[in-house]
VEXMARMI-626677 format. One record per residue: residue in one letter; chain; z, y, x of N, C-alpha, C in turn. Coordinates in pm, whole numbers. Layout:
! residues N
 residu chaine     nw     nv     nu    caw    cav    cau     cw     cv     cu
      a      A      Z      Y      X      Z      Y      X      Z      Y      X
...
***
This chain:
! residues 150
 residu chaine     nw     nv     nu    caw    cav    cau     cw     cv     cu
      m      A  -7848  -2312  -6181  -7713  -2229  -6180  -7606  -2267  -6130
      r      A  -7534  -2172  -6071  -7411  -2166  -5971  -7374  -2112  -6065
      i      A  -7238  -2138  -6067  -7138  -2036  -6173  -6999  -2066  -6098
      v      A  -6907  -1993  -6092  -6763  -1972  -6049  -6678  -1899  -6240
      i      A  -6560  -1991  -6217  -6511  -1908  -6419  -6407  -1934  -6378
      q      A  -6347  -1812  -6378  -6213  -1760  -6378  -6102  -1770  -6473
      r      A  -6026  -1850  -6484  -5933  -1835  -6609  -5842  -1648  -6588
      v      A  -5857  -1607  -6669  -5816  -1483  -6652  -5707  -1443  -6792
      r      A  -5624  -1296  -6769  -5557  -1271  -6846  -5659  -1195  -6896
      h      A  -5728  -1134  -6840  -5799   -949  -6885  -5930   -955  -6776
      a      A  -6010   -880  -6745  -6126   -861  -6652  -6168   -755  -6714
      s      A  -6221   -638  -6628  -6306   -506  -6677  -6421   -555  -6497
      v      A  -6510   -550  -6539  -6642   -447  -6481  -6623   -286  -6522
      t      A  -6634   -245  -6354  -6676    -60  -6439  -6826    -44  -6303
      i      A  -6891     20  -6351  -7037    129  -6279  -6965    205  -6273
      d      A  -6998    322  -6118  -7006    546  -6158  -6917    487  -6194
      g      A  -6805    479  -6160  -6660    519  -6238  -6641    487  -6406
      k      A  -6724    407  -6459  -6722    420  -6635  -6680    293  -6688
      i      A  -6634    199  -6691  -6532     65  -6772  -6650     55  -6841
      k      A  -6758    -97  -6817  -6890    -86  -6849  -6816   -195  -7030
      s      A  -6780   -325  -6965  -6725   -399  -7001  -6586   -429  -7026
      h      A  -6487   -439  -7026  -6364   -517  -7054  -6264   -584  -7198
      i      A  -6194   -741  -7126  -6199   -831  -7212  -6054   -855  -7185
      g      A  -5979  -1023  -7263  -5796   -985  -7277  -5830  -1167  -7262
      q      A  -5771  -1209  -7308  -5749  -1372  -7240  -5889  -1421  -7263
      g      A  -5929  -1509  -7176  -6038  -1637  -7189  -6114  -1632  -6984
      y      A  -6311  -1588  -6977  -6331  -1612  -6863  -6362  -1488  -6833
      l      A  -6423  -1503  -6647  -6537  -1411  -6569  -6515  -1534  -6548
      i      A  -6677  -1557  -6603  -6820  -1571  -6497  -6864  -1552  -6399
      l      A  -6892  -1592  -6308  -6992  -1540  -6194  -7104  -1592  -6203
      l      A  -7201  -1534  -6165  -7379  -1653  -6187  -7446  -1615  -6074
      g      A  -7500  -1716  -6057  -7590  -1686  -5915  -7671  -1790  -5994
      i      A  -7849  -1741  -5956  -7889  -1807  -5984  -8045  -1832  -5877
      e      A  -8087  -1979  -5874  -8220  -2008  -5789  -8356  -1975  -5846
      q      A  -8426  -2004  -5765  -8551  -1969  -5828  -8595  -2108  -5944
      n      A  -8570  -2201  -5933  -8636  -2334  -6037  -8491  -2278  -6113
      d      A  -8451  -2267  -6160  -8356  -2273  -6251  -8407  -2278  -6384
      s      A  -8407  -2301  -6535  -8489  -2305  -6604  -8366  -2299  -6731
      d      A  -8395  -2340  -6816  -8413  -2325  -7016  -8263  -2416  -7020
      e      A  -8271  -2531  -6867  -8236  -2676  -6884  -8061  -2662  -6812
      d      A  -8098  -2619  -6702  -7986  -2548  -6633  -7898  -2481  -6761
      i      A  -7901  -2395  -6815  -7843  -2308  -6939  -7803  -2314  -7030
      e      A  -7879  -2427  -7102  -7786  -2529  -7222  -7698  -2609  -7164
      w      A  -7715  -2691  -7056  -7531  -2809  -6978  -7486  -2664  -6951
      l      A  -7513  -2565  -6872  -7424  -2467  -6826  -7318  -2418  -6967
      s      A  -7405  -2333  -7026  -7361  -2333  -7141  -7281  -2419  -7229
      k      A  -7277  -2563  -7278  -7238  -2639  -7343  -7050  -2700  -7263
      k      A  -7148  -2695  -7077  -6967  -2751  -7051  -6872  -2624  -7055
      v      A  -6911  -2455  -7056  -6818  -2403  -7117  -6797  -2355  -7121
      a      A  -6788  -2457  -7264  -6766  -2372  -7404  -6684  -2548  -7446
      g      A  -6705  -2628  -7370  -6575  -2665  -7419  -6538  -2777  -7348
      l      A  -6466  -2723  -7182  -6425  -2693  -7094  -6263  -2688  -7129
      r      A  -6172  -2740  -7105  -6041  -2732  -7119  -5935  -2726  -7037
      i      A  -5947  -2592  -7065  -5859  -2556  -6867  -5720  -2463  -6920
      f      A  -5758  -2415  -7068  -5592  -2345  -7193  -5564  -2498  -7158
      d      A  -5335  -2445  -7148  -5244  -2486  -7161  -5251  -2506  -7356
      d      A  -5180  -2597  -7351  -5166  -2659  -7506  -5005  -2614  -7523
      e      A  -4979  -2691  -7661  -4820  -2629  -7671  -4735  -2683  -7590
      n      A  -4798  -2825  -7500  -4732  -2881  -7376  -4709  -2821  -7234
      g      A  -4791  -2794  -7211  -4840  -2653  -7107  -4931  -2805  -7038
      v      A  -4999  -2897  -7049  -5091  -2889  -7077  -5286  -2852  -7098
      m      A  -5324  -2847  -6929  -5452  -2846  -6938  -5517  -2877  -7041
      n      A  -5529  -2827  -7204  -5599  -2921  -7307  -5650  -2785  -7426
      k      A  -5676  -2702  -7429  -5748  -2661  -7493  -5862  -2572  -7444
      s      A  -6030  -2588  -7544  -6051  -2463  -7467  -6148  -2285  -7493
      i      A  -6221  -2213  -7419  -6191  -2128  -7463  -6231  -2069  -7662
      l      A  -6259  -2236  -7683  -6300  -2185  -7844  -6154  -2193  -7939
      d      A  -6088  -2295  -7858  -5935  -2370  -7940  -5813  -2194  -7981
      i      A  -5867  -2094  -7834  -5825  -2042  -7803  -5870  -1893  -7804
      d      A  -6030  -1916  -7896  -6028  -1816  -7956  -6044  -1627  -7842
      g      A  -6104  -1698  -7698  -6089  -1640  -7590  -6240  -1554  -7575
      e      A  -6259  -1482  -7459  -6375  -1472  -7444  -6383  -1430  -7302
      i      A  -6513  -1328  -7312  -6609  -1436  -7152  -6663  -1289  -7123
      l      A  -6669  -1306  -6974  -6675  -1156  -6923  -6777  -1271  -6784
      v      A  -6944  -1220  -6825  -7031  -1364  -6766  -7102  -1176  -6670
      v      A  -7094  -1193  -6514  -7149  -1108  -6447  -7245  -1139  -6353
      s      A  -7352  -1124  -6283  -7471  -1197  -6261  -7459  -1180  -6121
      q      A  -7377  -1281  -6023  -7372  -1251  -5849  -7419  -1355  -5766
      f      A  -7497  -1292  -5758  -7704  -1390  -5636  -7603  -1429  -5558
      t      A  -7525  -1354  -5489  -7482  -1401  -5358  -7387  -1631  -5345
      l      A  -7355  -1589  -5455  -7364  -1716  -5522  -7439  -1865  -5451
      m      A  -7545  -1776  -5403  -7683  -1850  -5355  -7696  -1844  -5198
      a      A  -7550  -1852  -5126  -7589  -1770  -5004  -7566  -1931  -4935
      s      A  -7655  -1898  -4838  -7683  -2030  -4726  -7639  -1947  -4566
      t      A  -7499  -2057  -4555  -7436  -2009  -4487  -7415  -2198  -4371
      k      A  -7564  -2203  -4327  -7540  -2317  -4250  -7610  -2253  -4067
      k      A  -7676  -2151  -4096  -7737  -2130  -3964  -7662  -1929  -3939
      g      A  -7574  -1975  -3832  -7546  -1884  -3786  -7422  -1797  -3824
      n      A  -7387  -1611  -3870  -7313  -1590  -3902  -7371  -1478  -4036
      r      A  -7490  -1471  -4051  -7526  -1332  -4123  -7592  -1469  -4303
      p      A  -7492  -1504  -4401  -7598  -1557  -4491  -7716  -1477  -4494
      s      A  -7782  -1646  -4552  -7869  -1622  -4654  -7936  -1607  -4757
      w      A  -8026  -1502  -4822  -8007  -1557  -4978  -8177  -1616  -5023
      f      A  -8239  -1703  -4911  -8376  -1759  -4946  -8349  -1862  -5070
      r      A  -8255  -1883  -5183  -8285  -1936  -5288  -8219  -1867  -5402
      a      A  -8191  -1780  -5385  -8195  -1656  -5551  -8303  -1656  -5532
      a      A  -8285  -1649  -5657  -8391  -1582  -5783  -8420  -1430  -5729
      t      A  -8560  -1412  -5732  -8642  -1272  -5722  -8548  -1241  -5869
      h      A  -8545  -1084  -5882  -8497  -1011  -6067  -8626  -1125  -6115
      d      A  -8717  -1076  -6128  -8847  -1089  -6230  -8805  -1300  -6287
      i      A  -8742  -1370  -6229  -8693  -1519  -6247  -8510  -1423  -6284
      s      A  -8441  -1380  -6223  -8329  -1415  -6262  -8250  -1318  -6395
      i      A  -8377  -1118  -6434  -8300  -1128  -6588  -8305  -1173  -6649
      p      A  -8398  -1210  -6721  -8438  -1309  -6776  -8345  -1445  -6834
      l      A  -8337  -1563  -6792  -8246  -1620  -6681  -8039  -1580  -6683
      y      A  -8027  -1415  -6672  -7954  -1445  -6656  -7872  -1380  -6821
      q      A  -8030  -1330  -6879  -8006  -1247  -7010  -7987  -1362  -7094
      e      A  -8087  -1508  -7085  -8074  -1607  -7124  -7967  -1696  -7156
      f      A  -7865  -1718  -7037  -7743  -1768  -7047  -7638  -1706  -7082
      c      A  -7677  -1518  -7120  -7561  -1515  -7174  -7538  -1472  -7351
      k      A  -7732  -1524  -7433  -7746  -1522  -7470  -7678  -1622  -7635
      v      A  -7701  -1751  -7560  -7701  -1927  -7545  -7529  -1947  -7526
      l      A  -7432  -1858  -7412  -7311  -1881  -7452  -7288  -1819  -7580
      s      A  -7355  -1685  -7589  -7298  -1645  -7721  -7305  -1671  -7789
      s      A  -7403  -1760  -7850  -7441  -1832  -7961  -7342  -2004  -7935
      a      A  -7240  -1982  -7846  -7138  -2189  -7833  -7057  -2112  -7836
      i      A  -7008  -1989  -7800  -6933  -1980  -7857  -6879  -1845  -8002
      g      A  -6950  -1885  -8073  -6965  -1722  -8134  -6865  -1580  -8136
      k      A  -6879  -1578  -8055  -6914  -1373  -8102  -6965  -1406  -7869
      e      A  -6983  -1219  -7877  -7084  -1163  -7839  -7009  -1197  -7711
      v      A  -7100  -1233  -7608  -7016  -1233  -7455  -7010  -1114  -7383
      q      A  -6934  -1085  -7275  -6942   -916  -7284  -7041   -924  -7106
      t      A  -7115   -850  -7077  -7182   -813  -6912  -7110   -738  -6833
      g      A  -7144   -743  -6717  -7172   -614  -6655  -7348   -603  -6627
      e      A  -7366   -577  -6445  -7526   -486  -6510  -7568   -585  -6426
      f      A  -7703   -592  -6445  -7779   -695  -6329  -7801   -592  -6159
      g      A  -7771   -572  -6099  -7850   -542  -5942  -7720   -389  -5863
      a      A  -7664   -406  -6073  -7537   -277  -6011  -7498   -329  -5949
      d      A  -7404   -207  -5813  -7290   -168  -5794  -7149   -196  -5870
      m      A  -7102   -286  -5937  -6987   -325  -5996  -6888   -324  -5922
      k      A  -6791   -301  -6006  -6641   -327  -5937  -6565   -392  -6042
      v      A  -6531   -493  -6005  -6468   -621  -6092  -6303   -664  -6103
      e      A  -6265   -638  -6214  -6069   -635  -6190  -6038   -713  -6273
      l      A  -5934   -891  -6216  -5913   -910  -6323  -5763  -1001  -6312
      l      A  -5713   -980  -6341  -5593  -1065  -6354  -5613  -1246  -6401
      n      A  -5645  -1327  -6261  -5626  -1422  -6213  -5508  -1595  -6309
      d      A  -5570  -1631  -6429  -5361  -1707  -6465  -5396  -1777  -6452
      g      A  -5271  -1875  -6365  -5310  -1909  -6319  -5256  -1953  -6140
      p      A  -5325  -1907  -6013  -5474  -1905  -6052  -5546  -2028  -6079
      v      A  -5647  -2069  -6128  -5748  -2158  -6237  -5892  -2131  -6218
      t      A  -5973  -2159  -6101  -6092  -2107  -6055  -6139  -2215  -6071
      i      A  -6326  -2287  -6134  -6393  -2393  -6149  -6480  -2385  -6037
      l      A  -6556  -2434  -6036  -6669  -2406  -5977  -6751  -2494  -6045
      m      A  -6908  -2501  -6117  -6986  -2559  -6180  -7135  -2547  -6079
      d      A  -7198  -2663  -6090  -7317  -2608  -6043  -7411  -2715  -6097
      s      A  -7564  -2657  -6200  -7591  -2719  -6282  -7733  -2833  -6194
      k      A  -7732  -2772  -6068  -7792  -2912  -6043  -7686  -3052  -5958
      n      A  -7559  -3034  -5985  -7467  -3122  -5954  -7444  -3180  -6084
      k      A  -7412  -3234  -6137  -7443  -3287  -6308  -7303  -3374  -6253
      e      A  -7291  -3455  -6183  -7256  -3624  -6149  -7126  -3553  -6123
***
């Protein structure tokens, strides 16, 4: 599993002209799932996301977590995070998991992350043409890959 975490002031997902989800201060997480991802990847990433200290404390130092600021999270599925650009100019998606694998893992990731932060995680819609709007705060953008834990 690969994620991009963006610290945001607010973020939303619009589908067919209608806002599906909206959050205030917190994280917009783009989630890419590959064929061999499992519950172990979900557990590791959820724990890291909940504990990640990238919000400013009273001294302006990134020392607070999403839990400390009572922030919100919006998770959007994004198979393009699994792109391979090694050959040619057209990305290959061979590492991206198929829908039968991705959808349950996406749903489980959102469920486990909701439990970790003690509130419902907002979502996009798997496979939909989504318009994602955000105000990146900082900007602060972090990449994590559950296959690269060290």
